C-alpha positions as CSV (number, residue, x, y, z in Angstrom):
1,X,267.1,-43.0,28.3
2,X,266.3,-41.4,31.6
3,X,266.6,-42.9,34.9
4,X,264.3,-43.2,37.6
5,X,266.5,-43.5,40.5
6,X,269.8,-41.9,41.2
7,X,272.6,-43.1,39.4
8,X,275.5,-45.1,41.5
9,X,279.0,-43.9,40.9
10,X,279.8,-47.6,40.9
11,X,283.4,-48.7,39.9
12,X,286.5,-46.8,38.6
13,X,285.6,-45.5,35.2
14,X,288.3,-47.4,33.5
15,X,286.5,-50.3,34.8
16,X,283.3,-49.5,32.8
17,X,282.4,-50.8,29.6
18,X,279.8,-51.4,27.3
19,X,278.6,-55.0,26.7
20,X,276.8,-55.1,23.1
21,X,274.0,-58.3,22.5
22,X,272.7,-59.3,19.3
23,X,269.5,-60.6,18.7
24,X,266.6,-61.2,16.1
25,X,264.2,-58.0,16.2
26,X,260.6,-58.8,17.4
27,X,257.8,-58.3,14.8
28,X,256.0,-55.1,15.9
29,X,258.5,-53.9,18.3
30,X,261.3,-51.8,18.2
31,X,263.8,-52.5,15.0
32,X,266.9,-52.7,16.4
33,X,269.0,-55.9,16.6
34,X,271.8,-55.2,19.1
35,X,271.7,-53.0,22.6
36,X,274.5,-52.2,24.6
37,X,274.6,-52.5,28.4
38,X,276.8,-50.8,30.9
39,X,279.0,-53.3,32.6
40,X,281.9,-53.1,35.1
41,X,284.6,-55.2,33.9
42,X,285.2,-58.5,36.3
43,X,287.9,-60.3,34.7
44,X,289.5,-60.0,31.3
45,X,286.7,-61.3,29.2
46,X,283.6,-60.9,31.8
47,X,281.5,-58.1,33.3
48,X,278.6,-57.5,35.5
49,X,275.7,-55.7,33.8
50,X,274.8,-52.3,35.5
51,X,271.9,-51.1,33.7
52,X,268.5,-52.9,32.9
53,X,267.9,-54.3,29.3
54,X,265.1,-52.5,27.3
55,X,265.4,-55.1,24.3
56,X,267.7,-58.2,25.0
57,X,266.0,-61.2,26.9
58,X,267.4,-63.7,29.2
59,X,269.5,-61.2,31.5
60,X,269.2,-58.8,34.2
61,X,271.3,-56.2,35.9
62,X,273.7,-57.9,38.2
63,X,274.4,-60.9,35.8
64,X,278.1,-61.6,35.0
65,X,278.6,-62.2,31.0
66,X,281.5,-63.6,29.0
67,X,282.2,-61.5,26.0
68,X,284.7,-61.3,23.3
69,X,286.2,-58.1,22.2
70,X,286.3,-57.5,18.3
71,X,288.7,-55.5,16.1
72,X,287.0,-52.5,16.5
73,X,286.9,-52.9,20.3
74,X,283.5,-54.0,20.9
75,X,282.8,-56.2,23.4
76,X,280.0,-58.3,22.4
77,X,278.2,-60.7,24.7
78,X,278.7,-64.7,24.4
79,X,277.1,-66.1,27.6
80,X,275.8,-65.3,31.3
81,X,278.2,-67.0,33.3
82,X,276.5,-65.9,36.7
83,X,273.0,-65.2,37.5
84,X,272.2,-62.6,39.8
85,X,268.4,-62.8,42.0
86,X,267.1,-60.1,39.8
87,X,264.3,-60.1,37.4
88,X,263.5,-57.7,34.6
89,X,260.3,-56.4,33.9
90,X,259.2,-54.2,31.0
91,X,256.0,-52.0,31.2
92,X,254.8,-49.7,28.5
93,X,251.3,-47.5,29.4
94,X,248.7,-47.8,27.3
95,X,248.1,-44.2,26.0
96,X,244.4,-44.3,26.2
97,X,244.3,-45.8,29.5
98,X,244.0,-44.0,33.1
99,X,248.1,-43.3,33.2
100,X,248.3,-42.1,29.6
101,X,252.0,-42.3,28.4
102,X,253.2,-41.6,31.3
103,X,256.2,-43.4,32.4
104,X,256.5,-41.5,35.5
105,X,252.8,-42.6,36.9
106,X,253.9,-46.4,36.0
107,X,257.0,-46.0,38.2
108,X,254.9,-44.2,41.1
109,X,252.5,-47.3,40.9
110,X,255.3,-49.8,41.1
111,X,257.4,-47.6,43.8
112,X,256.5,-48.9,47.2
113,X,258.0,-52.2,46.1
114,X,261.4,-50.1,45.9
115,X,262.0,-50.7,42.2
116,X,264.5,-48.5,40.4
117,X,264.0,-48.3,36.5
118,X,264.8,-46.4,33.3
119,X,262.8,-44.9,30.4
120,X,263.5,-45.9,27.1
121,X,262.5,-42.1,26.1
122,X,259.5,-39.3,26.0
123,X,258.1,-40.6,22.6
124,X,258.0,-44.7,23.5
125,X,257.7,-44.6,27.3
126,X,258.8,-47.8,28.1
127,X,259.7,-48.5,31.5
128,X,262.5,-51.2,32.6
129,X,262.6,-52.5,36.2
130,X,265.2,-54.6,38.0
131,X,263.3,-56.8,40.5
132,X,265.5,-57.8,43.4
133,X,265.1,-61.4,44.7
134,X,264.1,-60.1,48.2
135,X,261.0,-57.8,46.9
136,X,257.3,-58.8,47.4
137,X,257.5,-60.9,44.0
138,X,253.7,-62.1,44.2
139,X,252.6,-58.7,45.3
140,X,254.3,-57.1,42.2
141,X,253.0,-59.7,39.8
142,X,249.4,-59.0,41.3
143,X,249.8,-55.3,40.5
144,X,251.1,-56.0,37.0
145,X,248.2,-58.3,36.2
146,X,246.0,-55.8,37.7
147,X,247.4,-53.1,35.8
148,X,246.9,-54.9,32.5
149,X,243.5,-56.0,33.2
150,X,242.7,-52.1,34.0
151,X,244.0,-51.0,30.9
152,X,246.9,-49.0,32.7
153,X,250.0,-51.0,30.8
154,X,251.2,-53.7,29.0
155,X,254.2,-55.7,30.6
156,X,256.5,-58.4,30.0
157,X,259.2,-60.5,32.2
158,X,262.0,-61.0,29.9
159,X,264.3,-62.3,32.8
160,X,262.8,-64.4,35.4
161,X,263.9,-66.3,38.2
162,X,262.6,-69.5,39.9
163,X,261.3,-67.7,42.8
164,X,259.5,-65.5,40.4
165,X,257.7,-68.4,38.7
166,X,257.0,-69.7,42.3
167,X,255.6,-66.5,43.6
């Protein structure tokens, strides 16, 4: 995955862990049933998510999740224990549309809103973005809808706040 913003050194290296999520794969989507997200340990069994989910729905960067560690040392998410004000959006450019398969073009369209994001891969240019609670939510929503109507991209909002729904 490629970051579209500079990385943040964040917490001490030994506080960073990968928290794994299990889910049922969606028909016609990527064929995975797990996703690992980097997180910073908050307590013995909780961690704050430090990157954007490409596959897992219902969580956003900055949220605290409770996890259980299995016998192999993997940390498996159990529940969200603290929500952030962030939303997660995913945007996939339409290959035959005016942006082509350019994740960079997607990011450029959304960059006036100050959104940072990551790209799944060069061959699958899915862009996952974190939308902070203090962003211009109505403006972002309007641009997403217009971009879909104009054939630029398909998008989804797998983790939204009440403020997002009300905007």
